[in-house]
MARBA-3410 file (N, C-alpha, C, O; in Angstrom, 1 decimal):
145
-0.2,-30.5,51.0,1.1,-30.1,50.8,1.2,-28.6,51.2,0.6,-27.9,50.4 ~ 1.9,-28.2,52.2,2.0,-26.9,52.6,2.9,-26.0,51.6,4.0,-26.4,51.3 ~ 2.5,-25.0,51.2,3.3,-24.2,50.3,3.5,-22.7,51.0,3.0,-22.5,52.1 ~ 4.2,-21.9,50.3,4.6,-20.6,50.8,3.3,-19.8,50.8,2.3,-20.0,50.1 ~ 3.5,-18.7,51.6,2.2,-17.7,51.6,2.2,-17.0,50.2,3.2,-16.7,49.6
0.9,-16.6,49.9,0.8,-15.9,48.6,0.4,-14.4,49.0,-0.7,-14.1,49.5 ~ 1.3,-13.5,48.7,1.2,-12.1,48.9,0.3,-11.5,47.9,0.7,-11.4,46.7 ~ -0.8,-11.0,48.2,-1.9,-10.4,47.2,-1.5,-8.9,47.1,-1.2,-8.4,46.0 ~ -1.7,-8.1,48.3,-1.3,-6.7,48.3,-0.9,-6.4,49.7,-0.6,-7.3,50.5 ~ -0.8,-5.2,50.0,-0.4,-4.7,51.4,-1.4,-5.1,52.5,-1.0,-5.1,53.7
-2.6,-5.4,52.3,-3.6,-5.8,53.2,-4.0,-7.2,53.2,-4.5,-7.7,54.2 ~ -3.7,-8.0,52.0,-4.3,-9.3,52.0,-2.9,-10.2,51.7,-2.1,-9.9,50.8 ~ -2.9,-11.3,52.5,-1.8,-12.3,52.3,-2.6,-13.6,52.6,-3.2,-13.7,53.6 ~ -2.5,-14.5,51.6,-3.3,-15.9,51.9,-2.1,-16.7,52.4,-1.0,-16.8,51.8 ~ -2.4,-17.4,53.5,-1.4,-18.3,54.2,-1.3,-19.5,53.5,-2.3,-20.0,52.9
0.1,-20.2,53.4,0.3,-21.3,52.8,-0.6,-22.5,53.1,-0.9,-23.3,52.3 ~ -1.0,-22.6,54.4,-1.8,-23.8,54.8,-3.2,-23.8,54.3,-3.9,-24.8,54.3 ~ -3.6,-22.5,53.8,-5.0,-22.4,53.2,-4.9,-22.9,51.8,-6.0,-23.2,51.2 ~ -3.8,-23.1,51.1,-3.8,-23.6,49.7,-3.5,-25.0,49.7,-2.6,-25.5,50.4 ~ -4.2,-25.7,48.8,-3.9,-27.2,48.6,-3.6,-27.4,47.1,-4.5,-27.1,46.3
-2.5,-28.1,46.8,-2.1,-28.4,45.5,-2.1,-29.9,45.3,-1.7,-30.7,46.1 ~ -2.7,-30.2,44.0,-2.8,-31.5,43.6,-2.2,-31.6,42.2,-2.5,-30.7,41.4 ~ -1.4,-32.6,41.9,-0.7,-32.7,40.6,-1.4,-33.8,39.8,-1.6,-34.9,40.2 ~ -1.7,-33.5,38.6,-2.4,-34.4,37.6,-1.6,-34.4,36.3,-0.8,-33.6,36.0 ~ -2.1,-35.4,35.5,-1.5,-35.6,34.3,-2.1,-34.4,33.3,-3.3,-34.2,33.3
-1.2,-33.8,32.6,-1.7,-32.7,31.8,-1.5,-33.1,30.3,-0.5,-33.7,29.9 ~ -2.5,-32.7,29.5,-2.3,-33.0,28.1,-1.6,-31.8,27.4,-1.0,-31.0,28.0 ~ -1.6,-31.7,26.1,-0.9,-30.7,25.5,0.5,-31.1,25.0,0.8,-32.3,24.8 ~ 1.4,-30.0,24.8,2.8,-30.2,24.3,3.6,-30.9,25.4,3.3,-30.6,26.6 ~ 4.6,-31.7,25.1,5.5,-32.2,26.0,6.0,-33.5,25.6,7.0,-34.1,26.2
5.4,-34.1,24.6,6.0,-35.4,24.1,5.7,-36.6,25.1,4.6,-36.6,25.7 ~ 6.5,-37.5,25.2,6.3,-38.6,26.1,6.2,-38.2,27.6,5.6,-38.8,28.4 ~ 6.9,-37.0,27.9,6.8,-36.6,29.3,5.5,-36.3,29.7,5.3,-36.4,30.9 ~ 4.5,-36.0,28.8,3.1,-35.7,29.3,2.5,-37.0,29.8,1.8,-36.9,30.8 ~ 2.8,-38.0,29.3,2.1,-39.3,29.7,2.8,-39.9,30.9,2.3,-40.9,31.4
3.9,-39.4,31.4,4.6,-40.0,32.4,4.6,-39.2,33.7,4.4,-39.7,34.7 ~ 4.7,-38.0,33.6,4.9,-37.0,34.7,3.7,-36.2,35.0,3.2,-35.7,34.0 ~ 3.2,-36.0,36.2,2.0,-35.2,36.5,2.6,-33.7,36.6,3.1,-33.3,37.6 ~ 2.5,-33.1,35.5,2.8,-31.7,35.4,1.7,-30.6,35.7,1.9,-29.4,36.1 ~ 0.5,-31.1,35.4,-0.6,-30.2,35.7,-0.9,-29.9,37.1,-0.6,-30.8,38.0
-1.4,-28.8,37.5,-1.6,-28.5,38.9,-3.0,-28.0,39.1,-3.5,-27.2,38.4 ~ -3.6,-28.6,40.2,-5.0,-28.2,40.7,-4.7,-27.5,42.0,-4.1,-28.1,42.9 ~ -5.1,-26.2,42.0,-4.9,-25.4,43.2,-6.2,-25.2,43.9,-7.1,-24.5,43.3 ~ -6.5,-25.6,45.1,-7.7,-25.4,45.9,-7.5,-24.4,46.9,-6.4,-24.4,47.7 ~ -8.5,-23.5,47.0,-8.6,-22.5,48.0,-9.9,-22.4,48.6,-10.9,-22.1,47.9
-10.1,-22.7,49.9,-11.3,-22.7,50.6,-11.7,-21.2,50.8,-11.2,-20.6,51.8 ~ -12.5,-20.6,50.0,-12.8,-19.1,50.0,-13.7,-18.8,51.4,-13.4,-17.9,52.1 ~ -14.7,-19.6,51.5,-15.7,-19.4,52.5,-15.1,-19.4,53.9,-15.5,-18.7,54.8 ~ -14.1,-20.3,54.1,-13.6,-20.4,55.5,-12.2,-19.8,55.7,-11.5,-20.1,56.7 ~ -11.9,-18.9,54.7,-10.5,-18.3,54.8,-10.6,-17.2,55.8,-11.5,-16.3,55.8
-9.5,-17.1,56.7,-9.5,-16.0,57.6,-8.8,-14.9,57.1,-8.7,-13.8,57.8 ~ -8.1,-15.0,55.9,-7.4,-14.0,55.2,-8.1,-13.0,54.5,-7.5,-11.9,54.2 ~ -9.3,-13.3,54.1,-10.1,-12.3,53.2,-11.2,-11.8,54.0,-11.8,-12.5,54.8 ~ -11.5,-10.4,53.8,-12.7,-9.8,54.3,-14.0,-10.4,53.6,-13.9,-11.0,52.6 ~ -15.1,-10.2,54.2,-16.3,-10.7,53.7,-16.7,-10.3,52.4,-17.1,-11.1,51.5
-16.5,-8.9,52.2,-16.8,-8.4,50.8,-16.0,-9.1,49.7,-16.5,-9.6,48.6 ~ -14.7,-9.2,50.0,-13.8,-9.9,49.1,-14.2,-11.4,48.8,-14.1,-11.9,47.7 ~ -14.6,-12.0,49.9,-15.1,-13.4,49.7,-16.3,-13.4,48.8,-16.3,-14.2,47.9 ~ -17.3,-12.6,49.1,-18.6,-12.6,48.2,-18.2,-12.3,46.8,-18.7,-13.0,45.9 ~ -17.4,-11.4,46.5,-17.0,-11.1,45.2,-16.1,-12.1,44.5,-16.2,-12.3,43.3
-15.3,-12.8,45.3,-14.5,-13.9,44.8,-15.4,-15.1,44.3,-15.1,-15.7,43.3 ~ -16.4,-15.5,45.1,-17.2,-16.5,44.8,-18.1,-16.2,43.5,-18.5,-17.0,42.7 ~ -18.5,-14.8,43.4,-19.1,-14.4,42.2,-18.4,-14.4,40.9,-18.9,-14.8,39.9 ~ -17.1,-14.0,41.1,-16.1,-13.9,40.0,-15.7,-15.3,39.6,-15.5,-15.5,38.4 ~ -15.6,-16.2,40.6,-15.1,-17.6,40.4,-16.1,-18.4,39.5,-15.7,-19.2,38.8
-17.4,-18.0,39.7,-18.4,-18.8,38.9,-18.4,-20.2,39.0,-18.7,-20.8,40.1 ~ -18.1,-21.0,38.0,-18.3,-22.4,38.0,-17.0,-23.1,38.6,-17.0,-24.3,38.9 ~ -16.0,-22.3,38.8,-14.8,-22.7,39.5,-14.9,-23.0,41.0,-14.1,-23.7,41.6 ~ -16.0,-22.3,41.6,-16.3,-22.5,43.0,-17.3,-23.7,43.3,-18.4,-23.7,42.7 ~ -17.0,-24.5,44.1,-17.9,-25.6,44.5,-19.0,-25.0,45.4,-19.1,-23.9,45.8
-20.0,-26.0,45.7,-21.0,-25.6,46.7,-20.5,-25.3,48.0,-21.0,-24.5,48.8 ~ -19.4,-26.0,48.4,-18.8,-25.9,49.8,-17.9,-24.5,49.7,-17.3,-24.2,50.8 ~ -17.8,-23.9,48.7,-17.1,-22.6,48.7,-15.5,-22.8,48.5,-14.7,-22.0,49.0 ~ -15.2,-23.8,47.8,-13.8,-24.2,47.5,-13.5,-23.7,46.0,-14.1,-24.2,45.1 ~ -12.6,-22.9,45.9,-12.2,-22.4,44.6,-11.1,-23.3,43.9,-10.1,-23.5,44.6
-11.3,-23.9,42.7,-10.4,-24.6,42.0,-9.9,-24.0,40.7,-10.6,-23.5,39.8 ~ -8.5,-24.0,40.7,-7.8,-23.3,39.6,-6.9,-24.5,38.9,-6.1,-25.1,39.6 ~ -7.2,-24.7,37.7,-6.3,-25.8,37.0,-5.3,-25.0,36.1,-5.7,-24.1,35.3 ~ -4.1,-25.5,36.2,-3.1,-24.9,35.4,-2.2,-26.1,34.7,-1.6,-26.9,35.4 ~ -2.3,-26.0,33.4,-1.5,-27.1,32.6,-1.1,-26.5,31.3,-1.0,-27.2,30.2
-0.8,-25.1,31.3,-0.4,-24.5,30.1,1.1,-24.8,29.7,1.5,-24.8,28.6 ~ 1.9,-25.1,30.8,3.3,-25.2,30.7,3.8,-26.7,30.7,3.0,-27.5,31.1 ~ 5.0,-27.0,30.3,5.5,-28.3,30.4,6.0,-28.8,31.8,6.1,-29.9,32.2 ~ 6.5,-27.7,32.5,7.0,-28.2,33.8,6.0,-27.9,34.9,5.2,-27.0,34.9 ~ 6.1,-28.7,36.0,5.2,-28.6,37.1,5.5,-27.3,37.9,4.5,-26.7,38.4
6.7,-26.8,38.0,6.9,-25.6,38.7,6.3,-24.4,38.0,5.7,-23.6,38.7 ~ 6.4,-24.3,36.7,5.8,-23.3,36.0,4.3,-23.3,36.1,3.7,-22.2,36.2 ~ 3.7,-24.5,36.1,2.3,-24.6,36.3,1.8,-24.2,37.7,0.7,-23.6,37.8 ~ 2.6,-24.4,38.7,2.4,-24.0,40.1,2.4,-22.5,40.1,1.5,-21.9,40.6 ~ 3.4,-21.8,39.5,3.4,-20.4,39.5,2.3,-19.8,38.7,1.8,-18.7,39.0
1.9,-20.4,37.7,0.8,-20.0,36.9,-0.6,-20.0,37.6,-1.4,-19.1,37.5 ~ -0.8,-21.0,38.4,-2.0,-21.3,39.1,-2.1,-20.2,40.3,-3.1,-19.7,40.5 ~ -0.9,-20.0,41.0,-0.9,-18.9,42.1,-1.0,-17.6,41.5,-1.7,-16.8,42.1 ~ -0.5,-17.3,40.3,-0.6,-16.1,39.7,-2.1,-15.7,39.3,-2.5,-14.6,39.4 ~ -2.7,-16.8,38.8,-4.2,-16.6,38.4,-5.0,-16.4,39.7,-6.0,-15.7,39.7
-4.7,-17.1,40.8,-5.5,-16.9,42.0,-5.3,-15.5,42.5,-6.2,-14.9,43.0 ~ -4.0,-14.9,42.4,-3.7,-13.6,42.9,-4.5,-12.7,42.0,-5.2,-11.8,42.6 ~ -4.6,-12.7,40.7,-5.3,-11.9,39.9,-6.8,-11.9,40.2,-7.4,-10.8,40.3 ~ -7.4,-13.1,40.5,-8.8,-13.2,40.8,-9.1,-12.5,42.2,-10.1,-11.8,42.4 ~ -8.2,-12.7,43.1,-8.4,-12.0,44.5,-8.3,-10.5,44.3,-9.0,-9.7,44.9
-7.3,-10.1,43.5,-7.2,-8.6,43.3,-8.4,-8.0,42.6,-8.9,-6.9,42.9 ~ -8.9,-8.7,41.7,-10.2,-8.2,41.0,-11.4,-8.3,42.1,-12.2,-7.4,42.1 ~ -11.4,-9.2,42.9,-12.4,-9.2,43.9,-12.4,-8.1,44.9,-13.4,-7.7,45.5 ~ -11.1,-7.7,45.2,-10.8,-6.8,46.2,-10.9,-5.4,45.6,-10.9,-4.4,46.4 ~ -11.0,-5.2,44.3,-11.0,-3.8,43.8,-12.3,-3.1,44.3,-13.4,-3.7,44.4
-12.2,-1.8,44.5,-13.3,-1.0,45.0,-14.5,-1.0,44.0,-14.2,-1.1,42.8 ~ -15.6,-0.9,44.4,-16.8,-0.8,43.5,-16.7,0.4,42.6,-16.1,1.4,43.1 ~ -17.2,0.4,41.4,-17.3,1.6,40.6,-18.1,2.7,41.2,-19.1,2.4,41.9 ~ -17.8,3.9,41.0,-18.7,5.0,41.4,-20.1,4.9,40.9,-20.3,4.6,39.8 ~ -21.1,5.2,41.8,-22.5,5.3,41.2,-22.7,6.3,40.2,-22.0,7.3,40.1
-23.6,5.9,39.3,-23.9,6.8,38.1,-24.9,7.9,38.5,-25.9,7.7,39.1 ~ -24.4,9.1,38.2,-25.3,10.2,38.5,-26.3,10.5,37.3,-25.8,10.5,36.2 ~ -27.4,10.7,37.5,-28.4,10.9,36.4,-28.2,12.4,36.0,-28.1,13.3,36.8 ~ -28.2,12.6,34.7,-27.9,13.8,34.0,-29.1,14.2,33.1,-29.7,13.3,32.5 ~ -29.4,15.4,32.9,-30.3,15.8,31.8,-29.6,16.2,30.6,-28.5,16.8,30.6
-30.2,15.9,29.5,-29.5,16.3,28.2,-29.6,17.8,28.1,-30.5,18.5,28.7 ~ -28.5,18.3,27.3,-28.4,19.8,27.3,-29.4,20.4,26.2,-29.9,19.6,25.3 ~ -29.7,21.5,26.3,-30.6,22.2,25.5,-30.2,22.1,24.0,-31.1,21.9,23.1 ~ -28.9,22.2,23.8,-28.4,22.0,22.4,-28.6,20.7,21.9,-28.9,20.5,20.7 ~ -28.3,19.6,22.6,-28.5,18.2,22.1,-29.9,17.9,21.9,-30.2,17.2,21.0
-30.9,18.5,22.7,-32.3,18.3,22.5,-32.8,19.0,21.2,-33.6,18.4,20.4 ~ -32.1,20.2,20.9,-32.5,20.9,19.6,-31.9,20.1,18.5,-32.6,19.9,17.5 ~ -30.7,19.7,18.5,-30.1,19.0,17.4,-30.9,17.7,17.2,-31.1,17.4,16.0 ~ -31.3,16.9,18.2,-32.2,15.7,18.0,-33.5,16.1,17.4,-33.9,15.4,16.4 ~ -34.1,17.1,17.8,-35.5,17.4,17.2,-35.3,17.9,15.7,-36.1,17.6,14.8
-34.1,18.6,15.4,-33.9,19.1,14.1,-33.6,17.8,13.1,-34.1,17.8,12.0 ~ -32.8,16.9,13.7,-32.5,15.7,12.9,-33.8,14.9,12.6,-33.9,14.3,11.6 ~ -34.7,14.8,13.6,-36.1,14.0,13.4,-36.8,14.8,12.4,-37.4,14.2,11.5 ~ -36.8,16.1,12.4,-37.7,16.8,11.4,-37.1,16.6,10.0,-37.8,16.5,9.0 ~ -35.7,16.7,10.0,-35.1,16.3,8.7,-35.3,15.0,8.1,-35.5,14.9,6.9
-35.3,13.9,9.0,-35.7,12.5,8.6,-37.0,12.5,8.0,-37.2,11.9,7.0 ~ -38.0,13.1,8.7,-39.5,13.2,8.4,-39.7,13.8,7.0,-40.6,13.3,6.3 ~ -38.9,14.8,6.7,-39.1,15.3,5.4,-38.5,14.5,4.3,-39.0,14.6,3.2 ~ -37.5,13.8,4.6,-36.8,12.9,3.6,-37.9,11.7,3.4,-38.1,11.3,2.3 ~ -38.4,11.2,4.5,-39.4,10.1,4.3,-40.6,10.6,3.5,-41.2,9.8,2.6
-41.1,11.8,3.7,-42.3,12.3,2.9,-42.1,12.4,1.5,-43.0,12.2,0.7 ~ -40.7,12.7,1.1,-40.3,12.7,-0.3,-40.4,11.4,-1.0,-40.5,11.3,-2.2 ~ -40.3,10.3,-0.2,-40.3,8.9,-0.8,-41.7,8.5,-1.3,-41.9,7.5,-2.1 ~ -42.6,9.2,-0.8,-44.1,8.7,-1.2,-44.4,9.1,-2.6,-43.6,9.7,-3.3 ~ -45.6,8.6,-3.0,-46.0,8.8,-4.4,-46.2,10.3,-4.6,-46.6,11.0,-3.7
-45.9,10.8,-5.8,-46.0,12.2,-6.1,-47.6,12.4,-6.2,-48.3,11.6,-6.7 ~ -48.0,13.6,-5.6,-49.4,13.9,-5.7,-49.9,14.4,-7.1,-49.0,15.0,-7.7 ~ -50.9,14.3,-7.5,-51.4,14.7,-8.9,-52.1,16.1,-8.7,-53.3,16.2,-8.9 ~ -51.3,17.1,-8.5,-51.7,18.5,-8.3,-52.0,19.3,-9.6,-52.6,20.4,-9.6 ~ -51.5,18.7,-10.7,-51.4,19.5,-12.0,-52.8,19.6,-12.6,-53.0,20.2,-13.6
END
């Protein structure tokens, strides 16, 4: 089933033909409607073969997807939180968008190694000496008398 394009950000748009939706029976609230109407949505997105995503984003998306990504590189998002099929479709597409945005985020800056300041070293050594004297006081009293 062809759906509309999914706009992620100004550089990434997933075309509608890349997304496949399948409707399944969903548990949860809904009364008798749950047993009759397929309101749950399974959204499939072939990450590995997608022309919409850069390679770095594909790698990050597969890593972030975890168990939701099959061996063939197809991401499966199941949505059955809501009672209506349309709201579940929107929910699945929104969750895919959030996942792609997280995968497209720039990597955090590298950590720079720093030396502890002279004051912090002195405070640490002073604290260690204080703890040592406290522990010495816990021992048996010496019989100097």
